[in-house]
C-alpha positions as CSV (number, residue, x, y, z in Angstrom):
1,M,77.3,-30.0,-23.2
2,A,79.5,-27.0,-24.5
3,K,79.7,-23.1,-23.4
4,E,77.6,-20.7,-25.0
5,N,81.4,-19.0,-25.8
6,D,82.8,-22.6,-26.2
7,G,86.2,-21.5,-27.9
8,Q,86.0,-17.7,-28.2
9,F,87.8,-15.1,-26.5
10,T,89.0,-11.8,-26.8
11,Q,92.3,-10.4,-25.7
12,I,93.2,-7.2,-25.2
13,S,97.6,-6.8,-24.3
14,S,99.7,-5.0,-22.7
15,S,100.5,-2.3,-25.2
16,M,96.6,-1.6,-25.5
17,N,94.5,1.7,-24.4
18,L,91.0,0.8,-25.0
19,T,88.4,3.7,-23.7
20,G,85.1,2.2,-24.1
21,D,82.4,-0.1,-23.4
22,I,83.3,-4.1,-24.3
23,S,79.7,-6.3,-24.4
24,G,79.7,-9.6,-25.9
25,S,79.6,-13.3,-24.8
26,S,83.2,-14.3,-24.9
27,D,85.6,-14.8,-22.4
28,I,88.3,-11.5,-21.7
29,R,91.6,-11.3,-20.8
30,I,93.3,-8.2,-20.0
31,A,96.8,-7.3,-20.2
32,G,96.1,-3.7,-20.8
33,K,94.3,-0.6,-19.7
34,I,90.6,-0.3,-20.3
35,K,88.5,2.9,-19.5
36,G,85.1,1.5,-19.7
37,N,82.5,-0.8,-18.5
38,I,82.6,-4.4,-19.5
39,E,80.0,-6.8,-20.1
40,T,80.0,-10.8,-21.0
41,T,78.1,-13.6,-19.9
42,G,82.0,-15.6,-20.1
43,D,85.0,-15.3,-18.3
44,V,87.2,-12.2,-17.1
45,V,90.5,-12.1,-16.1
46,I,93.2,-8.7,-15.3
47,E,96.4,-10.1,-15.6
48,N,99.4,-8.3,-13.7
49,S,99.9,-5.5,-15.8
50,G,96.0,-4.7,-16.7
51,Y,93.6,-1.7,-15.5
52,V,90.2,-1.6,-15.8
53,E,88.7,1.7,-14.8
54,G,84.7,0.9,-15.0
55,V,82.3,-1.8,-14.0
56,I,82.7,-5.6,-14.9
57,K,79.6,-7.7,-15.3
58,S,80.6,-11.5,-16.2
59,K,80.1,-15.0,-15.1
60,N,83.5,-15.4,-13.2
61,A,86.1,-13.1,-12.8
62,M,90.3,-13.7,-11.9
63,I,91.9,-10.2,-11.0
64,A,95.7,-10.0,-10.8
65,G,95.8,-6.6,-11.3
66,K,94.2,-3.1,-10.9
67,V,89.9,-2.2,-11.0
68,N,88.9,0.9,-10.1
69,G,84.9,0.4,-10.2
70,D,82.1,-2.3,-9.0
71,I,82.6,-6.1,-9.8
72,E,79.1,-8.3,-10.6
73,C,80.1,-11.9,-10.8
74,S,76.9,-14.6,-11.4
75,E,79.5,-17.3,-10.5
76,K,82.9,-16.6,-8.1
77,L,85.4,-13.5,-8.1
78,V,88.9,-14.2,-7.1
79,L,91.4,-11.7,-5.9
80,E,94.7,-13.2,-6.7
81,S,97.7,-11.9,-4.1
82,K,98.9,-8.9,-5.5
83,S,95.3,-7.6,-7.1
84,F,94.4,-3.6,-6.1
85,F,90.4,-3.1,-6.3
86,V,88.6,-0.5,-5.2
87,G,84.9,-1.0,-5.5
88,N,81.6,-3.0,-4.8
89,I,81.4,-6.6,-5.2
90,K,78.5,-8.3,-5.9
91,T,78.9,-12.5,-6.1
92,K,78.1,-16.1,-5.3
93,L,81.3,-17.1,-3.9
94,L,84.5,-14.8,-3.6
95,V,88.0,-15.8,-2.6
96,I,90.5,-13.2,-1.7
97,E,94.4,-14.4,-1.3
98,C,96.4,-13.2,1.2
99,G,98.4,-10.0,-0.2
100,A,95.5,-8.8,-2.3
101,K,94.2,-5.3,-1.7
102,L,90.2,-4.2,-1.5
103,N,88.3,-0.8,-0.2
104,G,85.0,-1.5,-1.0
105,N,81.4,-3.4,0.1
106,C,81.1,-6.7,-0.3
107,H,77.8,-8.5,-1.0
108,V,78.3,-12.5,-1.3
109,S,75.3,-14.7,-1.7
110,T,73.1,-17.0,-3.7
111,E,70.8,-15.8,-6.5
112,K,67.7,-17.0,-4.1
113,E,69.0,-15.0,-1.3
114,L,69.4,-11.9,-3.0
115,E,65.5,-12.1,-5.1
116,S,64.2,-12.6,-1.6
117,P,63.1,-9.4,0.6
118,K,65.0,-8.9,4.1
119,K,62.8,-9.0,7.2
């Protein structure tokens, strides 16, 4: 079965600086700088040179660069070894590679656990 964003992606190159929010359904690869929120039903990749200041909501995210803001992934978040992240995380699966820098709170659980009230 084809993905909703099959074959579609958006790329912000290292020479780009963008101020404003991004939303859609395609995968997004960021090597430049973004000041704004990102929301997609696809995946987000922040390359080594990438910087995002804002909230990221996506299916999956792989962070190699810097993020200052919260991240919410419906599936998986990977903080690669050279990543620098400040903010809160909400995801089903979290991978933190050795060397990654994280300053914030993490909430890792299934959707069912998120929906159930605590007793």
